[in-house]
C-alpha positions in Angstrom: -43.4 96.3 -22.3 -44.0 93.3 -23.9 -43.1 90.1 -22.5 -41.6 87.7 -24.7 -42.6 84.3 -24.1 -40.0 81.8 -24.7 -41.4 79.0 -26.5 -40.4 75.8 -25.1 -39.5 73.4 -27.7 -40.8 70.0 -26.9 -37.9 67.6 -27.2 -38.5 64.0 -27.6 -36.8 61.5 -25.4 -34.1 59.8 -27.3 -34.5 56.0 -27.6 -31.6 53.9 -26.7 -30.6 51.4 -29.4 -29.2 48.5 -27.5 -29.3 46.0 -30.3 -25.6 46.0 -30.8 -25.0 45.5 -27.1 -27.4 42.6 -27.0 -25.6 41.0 -30.0 -22.4 41.4 -28.1 -23.9 39.7 -25.0 -25.3 36.9 -27.1 -21.8 36.1 -28.3 -19.9 36.9 -25.2 -21.8 34.9 -22.6 -21.5 31.5 -24.3 -17.8 32.1 -25.0 -17.1 32.9 -21.3 -19.1 29.9 -20.2 -17.2 27.6 -22.5 -13.9 29.0 -21.4 -14.7 28.0 -17.8 -14.4 24.4 -18.6 -10.8 24.8 -19.8 -9.6 26.9 -16.7 -10.1 24.3 -14.0 -7.2 24.2 -11.6 -6.4 20.9 -9.9 -4.8 21.0 -6.6 -2.8 18.2 -5.2 -2.4 18.2 -1.5 1.0 17.2 -0.1 2.3 16.6 3.4 5.7 17.5 4.5 7.8 14.7 6.0 7.5 14.7 9.7 11.1 14.1 10.7 14.1 12.3 9.4 14.4 8.7 10.7 17.4 9.6 12.9 15.5 12.4 14.6 12.5 10.1 15.1 14.6 7.4 16.7 15.9 10.0 19.2 12.5 11.5 20.0 10.2 8.4 20.2 9.7 4.9 18.9 10.3 4.9 15.2 7.0 4.7 13.3 6.9 2.4 10.3 6.9 4.4 7.1 5.4 3.2 3.8 7.6 4.2 0.9 7.1 4.1 -2.9 10.4 4.5 -4.7 10.2 5.5 -8.3 13.1 5.1 -10.6 13.4 4.8 -14.4 13.6 1.0 -14.1 11.0 0.1 -11.5 8.5 1.0 -8.8 9.5 -0.4 -5.4 7.2 -0.5 -2.4 9.0 -0.5 1.0 7.5 -1.1 4.4 8.9 -0.3 6.9 11.3 2.2 5.2 14.0 0.5 3.3 12.6 -3.1 3.5 11.3 -4.2 0.1 7.7 -5.5 -0.1 7.2 -5.6 -3.8 8.9 -4.4 -6.9 7.1 -3.5 -10.2 9.4 -3.5 -13.2 8.9 -1.0 -16.0 7.6 -2.6 -19.2 7.3 -1.4 -22.7 3.9 0.1 -21.9 5.5 2.1 -19.0 4.9 1.9 -15.2 2.4 -0.7 -14.0 0.2 1.6 -11.9 -2.7 -0.9 -12.1 -0.7 -3.7 -10.4 0.5 -1.2 -7.9 -3.1 -0.1 -7.1 -4.2 -3.8 -6.6 -1.2 -4.5 -4.3 -1.9 -1.3 -2.3 -5.5 -2.3 -1.9 -4.4 -5.7 -0.5 -1.9 -3.9 1.8 -4.5 -1.5 3.1 -6.8 -4.5 3.9 -3.9 -6.2 5.7 -3.2 -3.1 7.7 -6.9 -2.8 8.7 -7.1 -6.5 9.7 -4.0 -6.0 11.9 -5.5 -2.8 13.4 -2.7 -0.6 11.9 -3.9 2.9 11.2 -1.9 3.9 8.1 -3.0 6.8 5.9 0.4 8.2 4.9 2.9 7.3 2.2 6.2 8.8 1.2 7.0 8.8 -2.6 10.7 8.9 -3.2 11.7 10.1 -6.7 14.8 9.6 -8.8 15.9 13.0 -10.3 14.9 12.1 -13.9 11.2 11.2 -13.2 8.8 13.2 -15.3 5.8 15.2 -14.0 3.1 13.0 -15.4 4.6 9.9 -13.7 4.6 11.7 -10.4 0.9 12.7 -10.8 -0.1 9.2 -11.9 1.7 7.7 -8.9 0.0 10.2 -6.5 -3.4 9.4 -8.0 -2.7 5.7 -7.7 -1.6 5.7 -4.0 -4.3 8.2 -2.9 -7.4 6.3 -3.9 -9.0 3.6 -6.2 -12.3 3.2 -7.9 -14.7 0.9 -6.1 -18.4 0.0 -6.6 -20.5 0.8 -3.6 -24.3 0.3 -3.8 -24.1 0.2 -7.6 -22.2 3.6 -7.7 -18.6 4.1 -8.7 -16.8 5.9 -5.9 -13.2 6.8 -4.9 -12.1 4.6 -2.0 -9.3 5.9 0.1 -5.9 4.2 0.2 -3.1 6.5 1.4 -4.3 10.2 1.0 -1.5 11.8 3.0 1.4 11.9 0.5 4.9 13.2 1.1 7.6 13.6 -1.6 11.3 13.0 -1.3 14.4 12.1 -3.1 15.0 8.4 -3.9 18.2 6.9 -2.4 21.1 6.7 -4.8 21.9 3.2 -5.7 25.6 2.6 -6.0 26.6 0.5 -9.0 27.5 -3.1 -7.9 30.9 -3.0 -9.7 32.0 0.0 -7.7 30.9 -1.4 -4.3 32.5 -4.8 -5.1 35.8 -3.1 -6.1 35.8 -1.0 -2.9 35.3 -4.2 -0.8 38.1 -6.0 -2.5 40.4 -3.0 -2.0 39.5 -2.8 1.7 40.2 -6.6 2.1 43.6 -6.2 0.4 44.5 -3.3 2.5 43.7 -5.3 5.7 46.0 -8.2 4.7 
């Protein structure tokens, strides 16, 4: 008997051609890196209001609340709540956030000189205020740019921000007519 030897055919190892894959990577990596710049998410931290004023009066001594009321016609800064400190009228250029920032810087210094620890503010918004105005107001009350040791840094103003609804102003003509009707009814 004859033994047949099977001839083993020598096979060559196949070479991988990764040229097309490398071309894809050369294009894909810079595109992904560039897209990272456009996908930053900005997070704005908000605080919930502690308690309503009525509840605070019952529980403890009422803390003084710093309020910024934003309406279509003006910005009003109140301290304590409901007592007007300063009003900034809306001009043709829009809200005067620069003047508000300067006033808040002075107010913060006044608080520090009087040993008042104040880091919170309540922003009260009229229903028709747009989103960009809200964000600009939050940025303005949170911090301001200051030069420290020849470097531009963000100095803290009132970083703890709460949002709420602005009080509804009654038109003067309605309140006057109600008063006159009440006076006539009493006579």
